[in-house]
KEVODREN-99003 format. One line per field, with one value per atom (N, C-alpha, C): residue number from 1; residue in three letters; x, y, z. Coordinates in steps of 0.1 Angstrom, whole numbers, always signed. Layout:
N
n = (NUM, ...)
res = (ALA, ...)
c1 = (X, ...)
c2 = (Y, ...)
c3 = (Z, ...)
# end
This chain:
246
n = (1, 1, 1, 2, 2, 2, 3, 3, 3, 4, 4, 4, 5, 5, 5, 6, 6, 6, 7, 7, 7, 8, 8, 8, 9, 9, 9, 10, 10, 10, 11, 11, 11, 12, 12, 12, 13, 13, 13, 14, 14, 14, 15, 15, 15, 16, 16, 16, 17, 17, 17, 18, 18, 18, 19, 19, 19, 20, 20, 20, 21, 21, 21, 22, 22, 22, 23, 23, 23, 24, 24, 24, 25, 25, 25, 26, 26, 26, 27, 27, 27, 28, 28, 28, 29, 29, 29, 30, 30, 30, 31, 31, 31, 32, 32, 32, 33, 33, 33, 34, 34, 34, 35, 35, 35, 36, 36, 36, 37, 37, 37, 38, 38, 38, 39, 39, 39, 40, 40, 40, 41, 41, 41, 42, 42, 42, 43, 43, 43, 44, 44, 44, 45, 45, 45, 46, 46, 46, 47, 47, 47, 48, 48, 48, 49, 49, 49, 50, 50, 50, 51, 51, 51, 52, 52, 52, 53, 53, 53, 54, 54, 54, 55, 55, 55, 56, 56, 56, 57, 57, 57, 58, 58, 58, 59, 59, 59, 60, 60, 60, 61, 61, 61, 62, 62, 62, 63, 63, 63, 64, 64, 64, 65, 65, 65, 66, 66, 66, 67, 67, 67, 68, 68, 68, 69, 69, 69, 70, 70, 70, 71, 71, 71, 72, 72, 72, 73, 73, 73, 74, 74, 74, 75, 75, 75, 76, 76, 76, 77, 77, 77, 78, 78, 78, 79, 79, 79, 80, 80, 80, 81, 81, 81, 82, 82, 82, 83, 83, 83, 84, 84, 84, 85, 85, 85, 86, 86, 86, 87, 87, 87, 88, 88, 88, 89, 89, 89, 90, 90, 90, 91, 91, 91, 92, 92, 92, 93, 93, 93, 94, 94, 94, 95, 95, 95, 96, 96, 96, 97, 97, 97, 98, 98, 98, 99, 99, 99, 100, 100, 100, 101, 101, 101, 102, 102, 102, 103, 103, 103, 104, 104, 104, 105, 105, 105, 106, 106, 106, 107, 107, 107, 108, 108, 108, 109, 109, 109, 110, 110, 110, 111, 111, 111, 112, 112, 112, 113, 113, 113, 114, 114, 114, 115, 115, 115, 116, 116, 116, 117, 117, 117, 118, 118, 118, 119, 119, 119, 120, 120, 120, 121, 121, 121, 122, 122, 122, 123, 123, 123, 124, 124, 124, 125, 125, 125, 126, 126, 126, 127, 127, 127, 128, 128, 128, 129, 129, 129, 130, 130, 130, 131, 131, 131, 132, 132, 132, 133, 133, 133, 134, 134, 134, 135, 135, 135, 136, 136, 136, 137, 137, 137, 138, 138, 138, 139, 139, 139, 140, 140, 140, 141, 141, 141, 142, 142, 142, 143, 143, 143, 144, 144, 144, 145, 145, 145, 146, 146, 146, 147, 147, 147, 148, 148, 148, 149, 149, 149, 150, 150, 150, 151, 151, 151, 152, 152, 152, 153, 153, 153, 154, 154, 154, 155, 155, 155, 156, 156, 156, 157, 157, 157, 158, 158, 158, 159, 159, 159, 160, 160, 160, 161, 161, 161, 162, 162, 162, 163, 163, 163, 164, 164, 164, 165, 165, 165, 166, 166, 166, 167, 167, 167, 168, 168, 168, 169, 169, 169, 170, 170, 170, 171, 171, 171, 172, 172, 172, 173, 173, 173, 174, 174, 174, 175, 175, 175, 176, 176, 176, 177, 177, 177, 178, 178, 178, 179, 179, 179, 180, 180, 180, 181, 181, 181, 182, 182, 182, 183, 183, 183, 184, 184, 184, 185, 185, 185, 186, 186, 186, 187, 187, 187, 188, 188, 188, 189, 189, 189, 190, 190, 190, 191, 191, 191, 192, 192, 192, 193, 193, 193, 194, 194, 194, 195, 195, 195, 196, 196, 196, 197, 197, 197, 198, 198, 198, 199, 199, 199, 200, 200, 200, 201, 201, 201, 202, 202, 202, 203, 203, 203, 204, 204, 204, 205, 205, 205, 206, 206, 206, 207, 207, 207, 208, 208, 208, 209, 209, 209, 210, 210, 210, 211, 211, 211, 212, 212, 212, 213, 213, 213, 214, 214, 214, 215, 215, 215, 216, 216, 216, 217, 217, 217, 218, 218, 218, 219, 219, 219, 220, 220, 220, 221, 221, 221, 222, 222, 222, 223, 223, 223, 224, 224, 224, 225, 225, 225, 226, 226, 226, 227, 227, 227, 228, 228, 228, 229, 229, 229, 230, 230, 230, 231, 231, 231, 232, 232, 232, 233, 233, 233, 234, 234, 234, 235, 235, 235, 236, 236, 236, 237, 237, 237, 238, 238, 238, 239, 239, 239, 240, 240, 240, 241, 241, 241, 242, 242, 242, 243, 243, 243, 244, 244, 244, 245, 245, 245, 246, 246, 246)
res = (MET, MET, MET, ILE, ILE, ILE, ALA, ALA, ALA, ASN, ASN, ASN, ILE, ILE, ILE, SER, SER, SER, LYS, LYS, LYS, TYR, TYR, TYR, ALA, ALA, ALA, ALA, ALA, ALA, TYR, TYR, TYR, GLY, GLY, GLY, ILE, ILE, ILE, GLY, GLY, GLY, ALA, ALA, ALA, THR, THR, THR, ALA, ALA, ALA, LEU, LEU, LEU, LEU, LEU, LEU, ILE, ILE, ILE, GLY, GLY, GLY, SER, SER, SER, PHE, PHE, PHE, VAL, VAL, VAL, THR, THR, THR, ILE, ILE, ILE, SER, SER, SER, ALA, ALA, ALA, LEU, LEU, LEU, THR, THR, THR, GLY, GLY, GLY, THR, THR, THR, PRO, PRO, PRO, ALA, ALA, ALA, ASN, ASN, ASN, GLU, GLU, GLU, MET, MET, MET, LYS, LYS, LYS, ALA, ALA, ALA, VAL, VAL, VAL, GLY, GLY, GLY, GLY, GLY, GLY, LEU, LEU, LEU, PHE, PHE, PHE, PRO, PRO, PRO, ALA, ALA, ALA, ALA, ALA, ALA, VAL, VAL, VAL, THR, THR, THR, ALA, ALA, ALA, GLU, GLU, GLU, THR, THR, THR, GLU, GLU, GLU, SER, SER, SER, GLY, GLY, GLY, GLY, GLY, GLY, HIS, HIS, HIS, PRO, PRO, PRO, ASP, ASP, ASP, GLY, GLY, GLY, GLU, GLU, GLU, THR, THR, THR, PRO, PRO, PRO, GLU, GLU, GLU, GLN, GLN, GLN, GLU, GLU, GLU, ARG, ARG, ARG, GLU, GLU, GLU, SER, SER, SER, ASP, ASP, ASP, LEU, LEU, LEU, ARG, ARG, ARG, SER, SER, SER, PRO, PRO, PRO, ARG, ARG, ARG, GLN, GLN, GLN, VAL, VAL, VAL, PHE, PHE, PHE, GLU, GLU, GLU, SER, SER, SER, ALA, ALA, ALA, THR, THR, THR, THR, THR, THR, PRO, PRO, PRO, LEU, LEU, LEU, GLY, GLY, GLY, ALA, ALA, ALA, PHE, PHE, PHE, ALA, ALA, ALA, LEU, LEU, LEU, GLN, GLN, GLN, ASP, ASP, ASP, PRO, PRO, PRO, PHE, PHE, PHE, SER, SER, SER, ALA, ALA, ALA, GLU, GLU, GLU, GLU, GLU, GLU, LEU, LEU, LEU, ARG, ARG, ARG, GLU, GLU, GLU, LEU, LEU, LEU, GLU, GLU, GLU, ARG, ARG, ARG, GLN, GLN, GLN, LEU, LEU, LEU, GLN, GLN, GLN, VAL, VAL, VAL, LYS, LYS, LYS, ILE, ILE, ILE, ASP, ASP, ASP, GLU, GLU, GLU, LEU, LEU, LEU, ALA, ALA, ALA, ARG, ARG, ARG, ARG, ARG, ARG, HIS, HIS, HIS, ARG, ARG, ARG, ALA, ALA, ALA, LEU, LEU, LEU, GLU, GLU, GLU, GLN, GLN, GLN, ARG, ARG, ARG, GLU, GLU, GLU, ARG, ARG, ARG, GLU, GLU, GLU, VAL, VAL, VAL, GLU, GLU, GLU, ALA, ALA, ALA, ASP, ASP, ASP, ARG, ARG, ARG, GLN, GLN, GLN, HIS, HIS, HIS, TYR, TYR, TYR, LEU, LEU, LEU, ASP, ASP, ASP, GLN, GLN, GLN, PHE, PHE, PHE, ALA, ALA, ALA, GLN, GLN, GLN, PHE, PHE, PHE, GLU, GLU, GLU, LYS, LYS, LYS, LEU, LEU, LEU, ARG, ARG, ARG, THR, THR, THR, ALA, ALA, ALA, LEU, LEU, LEU, LEU, LEU, LEU, GLU, GLU, GLU, GLN, GLN, GLN, ARG, ARG, ARG, ASP, ASP, ASP, GLU, GLU, GLU, ASN, ASN, ASN, ASP, ASP, ASP, ALA, ALA, ALA, ASN, ASN, ASN, ALA, ALA, ALA, GLU, GLU, GLU, GLU, GLU, GLU, LEU, LEU, LEU, ASP, ASP, ASP, ARG, ARG, ARG, ALA, ALA, ALA, ALA, ALA, ALA, GLN, GLN, GLN, ALA, ALA, ALA, LEU, LEU, LEU, ASP, ASP, ASP, GLU, GLU, GLU, GLU, GLU, GLU, GLN, GLN, GLN, ALA, ALA, ALA, GLU, GLU, GLU, ILE, ILE, ILE, ASP, ASP, ASP, ARG, ARG, ARG, GLY, GLY, GLY, LEU, LEU, LEU, ALA, ALA, ALA, LYS, LYS, LYS, PHE, PHE, PHE, PHE, PHE, PHE, GLU, GLU, GLU, GLU, GLU, GLU, THR, THR, THR, LYS, LYS, LYS, ALA, ALA, ALA, LYS, LYS, LYS, ASP, ASP, ASP, ALA, ALA, ALA, ALA, ALA, ALA, SER, SER, SER, MET, MET, MET, LEU, LEU, LEU, THR, THR, THR, LYS, LYS, LYS, THR, THR, THR, TYR, TYR, TYR, ALA, ALA, ALA, PRO, PRO, PRO, ASP, ASP, ASP, LYS, LYS, LYS, ALA, ALA, ALA, ALA, ALA, ALA, ARG, ARG, ARG, ILE, ILE, ILE, LEU, LEU, LEU, VAL, VAL, VAL, HIS, HIS, HIS, LEU, LEU, LEU, ASP, ASP, ASP, VAL, VAL, VAL, ASP, ASP, ASP, ARG, ARG, ARG, GLN, GLN, GLN, ARG, ARG, ARG, GLU, GLU, GLU, ILE, ILE, ILE, MET, MET, MET, SER, SER, SER, ALA, ALA, ALA, ILE, ILE, ILE, TYR, TYR, TYR, GLN, GLN, GLN, ILE, ILE, ILE, LEU, LEU, LEU, PRO, PRO, PRO, ASP, ASP, ASP, GLU, GLU, GLU, GLY, GLY, GLY, GLU, GLU, GLU, LEU, LEU, LEU, TYR, TYR, TYR, MET, MET, MET, LYS, LYS, LYS, ALA, ALA, ALA, VAL, VAL, VAL, GLU, GLU, GLU, THR, THR, THR, ARG, ARG, ARG, MET, MET, MET, GLN, GLN, GLN, ARG, ARG, ARG, ARG, ARG, ARG)
c1 = (-684, -693, -696, -698, -700, -688, -676, -664, -663, -668, -668, -677, -689, -699, -693, -687, -681, -670, -662, -651, -657, -668, -674, -681, -687, -693, -683, -671, -660, -655, -654, -650, -660, -673, -684, -683, -682, -681, -669, -658, -646, -647, -653, -655, -664, -675, -684, -677, -669, -662, -652, -645, -636, -643, -655, -663, -667, -673, -678, -666, -654, -643, -639, -639, -635, -645, -658, -667, -665, -662, -659, -647, -636, -624, -628, -635, -639, -647, -656, -665, -656, -646, -637, -629, -624, -616, -624, -636, -645, -653, -655, -664, -679, -682, -696, -700, -711, -716, -718, -716, -717, -731, -741, -755, -760, -753, -758, -751, -742, -735, -744, -743, -751, -748, -758, -757, -755, -747, -744, -749, -756, -760, -770, -778, -788, -782, -769, -763, -758, -758, -753, -765, -766, -777, -774, -785, -784, -777, -770, -763, -772, -769, -777, -772, -780, -776, -782, -774, -778, -785, -796, -803, -798, -796, -791, -803, -800, -810, -817, -809, -814, -822, -820, -828, -822, -809, -804, -789, -782, -768, -763, -752, -747, -747, -744, -743, -756, -765, -778, -777, -766, -764, -766, -772, -774, -761, -759, -746, -745, -756, -755, -750, -755, -751, -736, -732, -717, -708, -712, -704, -704, -716, -716, -707, -706, -698, -683, -680, -666, -659, -650, -644, -630, -626, -614, -614, -602, -601, -600, -602, -601, -587, -576, -563, -561, -567, -566, -574, -585, -593, -585, -578, -570, -558, -551, -540, -545, -557, -562, -565, -570, -573, -561, -550, -537, -528, -531, -523, -520, -530, -527, -517, -516, -507, -492, -490, -476, -470, -478, -472, -464, -468, -461, -450, -447, -436, -423, -412, -399, -393, -387, -380, -367, -365, -353, -341, -331, -319, -310, -310, -301, -308, -302, -307, -303, -308, -304, -289, -284, -270, -261, -265, -258, -258, -269, -270, -261, -260, -251, -236, -233, -220, -216, -226, -223, -222, -230, -228, -215, -210, -197, -186, -187, -177, -177, -189, -190, -184, -186, -180, -165, -160, -145, -139, -146, -142, -142, -153, -154, -143, -140, -129, -116, -114, -101, -100, -111, -111, -108, -114, -111, -97, -91, -77, -68, -71, -63, -65, -77, -79, -71, -71, -62, -48, -43, -29, -26, -35, -33, -32, -41, -41, -28, -23, -10, +1, +1, +12, +11, -1, -2, +3, +1, +6, +22, +27, +42, +48, +41, +46, +46, +35, +34, +45, +47, +58, +71, +74, +87, +88, +77, +77, +80, +73, +76, +90, +96, +110, +119, +117, +125, +123, +111, +109, +117, +117, +125, +140, +145, +159, +162, +154, +156, +157, +148, +148, +161, +166, +179, +190, +190, +200, +200, +188, +187, +193, +190, +196, +211, +216, +231, +237, +231, +236, +236, +225, +225, +236, +238, +249, +262, +265, +277, +280, +269, +270, +274, +267, +270, +284, +289, +302, +312, +309, +318, +319, +307, +308, +316, +314, +322, +337, +340, +354, +360, +352, +357, +359, +350, +352, +364, +366, +378, +391, +390, +402, +405, +395, +397, +403, +398, +403, +418, +421, +435, +444, +438, +446, +449, +439, +441, +451, +450, +459, +474, +475, +488, +494, +485, +490, +495, +487, +491, +505, +506, +519, +530, +528, +538, +542, +532, +536, +543, +539, +546, +560, +562, +575, +584, +578, +585, +590, +581, +585, +597, +596, +608, +620, +619, +630, +636, +628, +633, +641, +636, +643, +657, +657, +670, +679, +674, +682, +688, +681, +686, +698, +696, +706, +719, +718, +729, +735, +727, +733, +743, +741, +750, +762, +761, +772, +782, +794, +805, +801, +805, +801, +806, +818, +823, +814, +811, +803, +789, +783, +770, +769, +779, +780, +781, +789, +790, +777, +770, +758, +747, +746, +736, +738, +750, +752, +751, +754, +752, +738, +730, +716, +705, +707, +697, +701, +692, +694, +694, +699, +700, +687, +675, +663, +659, +661, +657, +667, +679, +689, +687, +682, +679, +667, +657, +646, +651, +662, +668, +676, +684, +693, +686, +674, +668, +663, +663, +659, +671, +683, +695, +697, +705, +708, +718, +719, +727, +742, +748, +762, +764, +755, +756, +754, +745, +743, +756, +763, +776, +786, +787, +797, +795, +782, +779, +781, +777, +778, +793, +801, +816, +821, +816, +821, +816, +804, +799, +807, +811, +819, +833, +838, +850, +849, +837, +835, +831, +822, +817, +818, +830, +832, +822, +820, +811, +796, +792, +778, +774, +784, +782, +772, +774, +765, +750, +747, +733, +727, +735, +730, +728, +737, +735, +723, +720, +708, +695, +695, +684, +681, +691, +689, +684, +689, +684, +669, +666, +651, +642, +646, +638, +637, +648, +648, +638, +637, +627, +613, +610, +596, +591, +600, +596, +590)
c2 = (+163, +154, +159, +172, +178, +176, +177, +175, +161, +151, +137, +135, +141, +140, +146, +157, +164, +155, +148, +139, +128, +121, +110, +114, +126, +131, +133, +138, +140, +127, +117, +103, +98, +99, +94, +101, +114, +121, +117, +115, +111, +97, +88, +74, +74, +82, +83, +88, +99, +105, +95, +87, +77, +66, +62, +51, +56, +68, +74, +75, +80, +81, +68, +57, +44, +40, +42, +38, +47, +59, +68, +63, +59, +53, +41, +32, +19, +22, +32, +36, +41, +49, +55, +44, +34, +23, +14, +10, +0, +7, +20, +26, +26, +21, +21, +34, +40, +53, +52, +63, +62, +60, +66, +64, +51, +42, +28, +18, +23, +13, +9, -3, -8, -1, +0, +5, +20, +26, +40, +47, +40, +47, +58, +57, +67, +80, +80, +92, +101, +96, +104, +106, +118, +120, +113, +110, +103, +111, +104, +112, +118, +130, +138, +135, +130, +127, +137, +142, +152, +145, +149, +143, +148, +139, +143, +144, +149, +151, +137, +127, +114, +108, +114, +110, +98, +93, +81, +81, +70, +68, +68, +74, +75, +61, +51, +37, +29, +36, +30, +21, +22, +13, +22, +15, +22, +21, +29, +28, +14, +7, -6, -16, -15, -23, -21, -8, -5, -11, -11, -17, -32, -38, -52, -57, -48, -51, -49, -43, -40, -53, -58, -71, -69, -58, -56, -63, -68, -74, -63, -67, -57, -51, -59, -53, -43, -46, -36, -23, -25, -13, -5, -12, -5, +2, -5, +2, +14, +13, +25, +36, +33, +43, +50, +42, +47, +54, +53, +58, +73, +81, +96, +98, +88, +90, +89, +83, +81, +94, +105, +118, +123, +118, +123, +114, +102, +93, +98, +97, +101, +90, +93, +84, +78, +65, +59, +65, +71, +77, +67, +54, +44, +32, +27, +15, +3, -9, -21, -24, -22, -24, -14, -2, +8, +4, -1, -5, -17, -26, -38, -33, -23, -18, -11, -3, +4, -6, -17, -27, -34, -37, -43, -34, -21, -11, -11, -11, -10, -23, -34, -47, -46, -41, -39, -30, -19, -10, -18, -25, -33, -43, -50, -60, -53, -41, -34, -29, -24, -20, -32, -44, -56, -60, -59, -62, -53, -40, -30, -33, -36, -39, -51, -62, -73, -70, -62, -57, -49, -40, -32, -41, -50, -59, -67, -72, -79, -70, -57, -48, -45, -44, -42, -54, -66, -78, -78, -74, -73, -62, -51, -40, -45, -52, -57, -67, -76, -86, -79, -69, -61, -54, -49, -42, -52, -63, -74, -78, -80, -84, -73, -61, -50, -50, -52, -53, -64, -76, -87, -84, -78, -74, -64, -55, -45, -51, -61, -68, -76, -82, -89, -79, -68, -58, -53, -51, -47, -58, -70, -81, -81, -79, -79, -67, -55, -44, -46, -51, -54, -64, -74, -84, -77, -68, -61, -52, -45, -36, -44, -56, -64, -70, -73, -78, -67, -55, -43, -41, -42, -40, -51, -63, -74, -72, -68, -65, -54, -44, -33, -38, -46, -52, -61, -69, -77, -69, -58, -49, -43, -39, -33, -43, -56, -66, -69, -69, -72, -60, -48, -37, -38, -42, -44, -55, -66, -77, -73, -65, -61, -51, -43, -33, -41, -51, -59, -66, -71, -78, -68, -56, -46, -42, -41, -38, -49, -61, -73, -74, -71, -72, -60, -49, -37, -41, -48, -52, -61, -70, -80, -72, -63, -55, -47, -41, -34, -43, -55, -64, -68, -70, -73, -61, -49, -37, -36, -39, -38, -48, -60, -70, -65, -60, -55, -42, -35, -23, -27, -38, -43, -52, -54, -63, -55, -60, -52, -50, -38, -34, -44, -50, -59, -72, -77, -89, -86, -74, -71, -70, -64, -63, -77, -86, -99, -107, -106, -114, -108, -95, -88, -92, -92, -95, -109, -118, -132, -137, -130, -134, -127, -114, -106, -100, -98, -90, -76, -67, -53, -46, -50, -43, -48, -61, -66, -61, -60, -55, -40, -33, -19, -17, -27, -26, -26, -33, -34, -22, -18, -7, +7, +9, +22, +23, +13, +14, +18, +19, +23, +38, +43, +57, +60, +72, +75, +71, +73, +69, +54, +47, +32, +27, +34, +30, +32, +43, +46, +36, +31, +22, +8, +4, -9, -8, +3, +5, +5, +11, +11, -3, -11, -25, -33, -30, -37, -34, -21, -17, -24, -27, -34, -49, -55, -69, -71, -63, -64, -50, -47, -34, -32, -43, -41, -40, -46, -46, -36, -29, -19, -8, -4, +7, +2, -10, -15, -14, -18, -17, -2, +7, +21, +27, +24, +29, +23, +11, +5, +12, +15, +22, +36, +43, +57, +56, +46, +45, +43, +34, +31, +44, +51, +64, +74, +74, +84, +80, +67, +62, +65, +67, +68, +82)
c3 = (+108, +100, +86, +85, +72, +63, +69, +62, +56, +64, +60, +48, +49, +38, +26, +27, +15, +9, +18, +13, +5, +11, +5, -8, -9, -21, -32, -28, -38, -43, -34, -38, -48, -46, -54, -68, -68, -81, -89, -82, -89, -95, -87, -92, -104, -103, -115, -127, -125, -137, -143, -134, -139, -147, -142, -148, -162, -162, -175, -185, -180, -189, -195, -186, -191, -203, -201, -211, -224, -222, -234, -241, -234, -241, -248, -242, -249, -261, -260, -272, -283, -280, -290, -297, -289, -295, -303, -299, -306, -317, -316, -326, -323, -311, -307, -301, -306, -301, -286, -278, -264, -260, -267, -263, -265, -273, -275, -266, -257, -248, -237, -233, -222, -209, -201, -187, -186, -195, -195, -207, -216, -229, -226, -216, -213, -208, -204, -199, -211, -223, -235, -244, -250, -260, -273, -280, -293, -303, -312, -323, -332, -336, -345, -359, -368, -382, -391, -400, -410, -422, -425, -437, -450, -459, -472, -482, -493, -503, -507, -506, -510, -498, -486, -474, -467, -469, -463, -464, -460, -461, -475, -478, -492, -499, -491, -497, -494, -488, -485, -473, -464, -452, -440, -430, -417, -409, -399, -390, -385, -381, -375, -386, -398, -409, -412, -411, -414, -404, -391, -380, -382, -386, -388, -400, -410, -422, -420, -408, -406, -401, -410, -408, -400, -396, -389, -375, -371, -358, -347, -335, -324, -323, -327, -327, -338, -350, -360, -357, -350, -345, -335, -326, -316, -322, -332, -339, -347, -353, -360, -351, -339, -329, -324, -323, -317, -327, -340, -350, -348, -344, -342, -331, -321, -310, -315, -327, -332, -335, -337, -339, -327, -315, -303, -299, -306, -302, -309, -301, -306, -314, -325, -334, -327, -328, -322, -330, -322, -329, -334, -330, -335, -341, -352, -358, -350, -354, -347, -349, -361, -364, -356, -355, -347, -332, -327, -313, -311, -320, -318, -318, -327, -328, -315, -309, -296, -285, -286, -276, -276, -289, -291, -286, -289, -284, -269, -263, -248, -242, -248, -243, -244, -255, -256, -245, -242, -232, -218, -216, -203, -202, -213, -213, -210, -216, -214, -200, -194, -180, -171, -174, -166, -167, -179, -181, -172, -173, -165, -150, -146, -132, -128, -136, -132, -132, -142, -142, -129, -126, -114, -101, -100, -89, -88, -100, -101, -96, -101, -97, -82, -76, -62, -54, -59, -52, -53, -65, -66, -57, -56, -47, -32, -29, -15, -12, -22, -21, -19, -27, -26, -12, -8, +5, +16, +16, +26, +25, +13, +12, +18, +15, +21, +36, +41, +56, +62, +55, +60, +60, +49, +49, +60, +62, +72, +86, +88, +101, +102, +91, +92, +95, +88, +90, +105, +110, +124, +134, +131, +139, +138, +125, +123, +130, +129, +136, +151, +156, +171, +175, +167, +170, +169, +159, +158, +170, +174, +186, +198, +200, +211, +211, +198, +197, +200, +195, +198, +213, +220, +234, +241, +236, +241, +239, +226, +223, +232, +234, +243, +257, +261, +275, +275, +264, +264, +263, +255, +254, +268, +275, +288, +297, +296, +305, +301, +288, +284, +288, +288, +292, +307, +314, +329, +332, +324, +326, +322, +311, +306, +316, +322, +332, +344, +348, +359, +357, +344, +341, +341, +336, +336, +350, +358, +372, +379, +375, +381, +376, +363, +357, +362, +365, +370, +384, +392, +405, +405, +395, +394, +389, +380, +375, +387, +395, +407, +416, +418, +427, +421, +408, +401, +402, +400, +400, +414, +424, +438, +439, +433, +434, +427, +414, +407, +413, +421, +427, +438, +444, +454, +449, +436, +430, +423, +423, +416, +401, +396, +383, +372, +374, +364, +364, +376, +378, +372, +376, +371, +356, +350, +335, +329, +335, +329, +330, +342, +343, +334, +332, +324, +309, +304, +290, +287, +297, +295, +296, +304, +307, +299, +296, +290, +277, +268, +256, +260, +251, +254, +260, +254, +258, +272, +275, +288, +299, +295, +305, +308, +298, +300, +309, +309, +319, +333, +336, +349, +352, +343, +345, +348, +342, +344, +358, +366, +380, +389, +383, +391, +390, +399, +397, +386, +382, +370, +372, +384, +386, +385, +390, +390, +375, +368, +353, +346, +348, +341, +344, +357, +361, +354, +354, +347, +332, +326, +311, +307, +316, +313, +313, +323, +324, +312, +307, +295, +282, +281, +270, +270, +282, +283, +279, +284, +281, +266, +261, +247, +240, +235, +229, +217, +209, +197, +201, +212, +215, +226, +231, +242, +237, +225, +219, +220, +217, +217, +231, +241, +255, +258, +254, +257, +251, +238, +232, +238, +242, +249, +262, +269, +282, +279, +269, +266, +262, +254, +250, +262, +271, +283, +292, +293, +301, +295, +282, +275, +277, +279, +281, +295, +304, +318, +321)
# end
């Protein structure tokens, strides 16, 4: 409770000091003596005036008459009271023209930054467009590569199929050649040579002759030389080539 009383007393003293200070400020600004102000004049002692040899005001006017004769407006009184405060004010480092020039330069810099920002945004859009273009091209290349790989696999499969078909044909042809060789093995050499030279070219005749034994080949080749002396060498070379491939 004592603490509350002290707090309220401090509040009261502070408010009183603030009130008195306000009246002192008003008195200083208006030129009214503090002891003559209403409500609070009794709190201040009367001004002590020094008597002169003449026993009055130099101009013969009382302070009241001097205040009444003061024709200054309240604004002029306020400006006169605040003039000493001007000593504490800092002088503006720039004139109005310099401030306008600084503002113009600042606007130029702002415009330049805006232009660069727009140029940068445009460049970013171009880079993004180029990146998207490259991505699209890469996707197309990937599709093409995949298609080529699939085509290669298909070609390999077709090649294997062709190889198997060719091998089957070769085996089938070899079986036919062995059957014909068996037929010519049982035929007279002269008749066999006549039929071979009339029916088959040297390479095809050689495919049949290679299935015969060496002695039977010699008999038929001798008969071919007798029938076709000029072409006998062709049949002989074809047989030798076929024998080397086996």
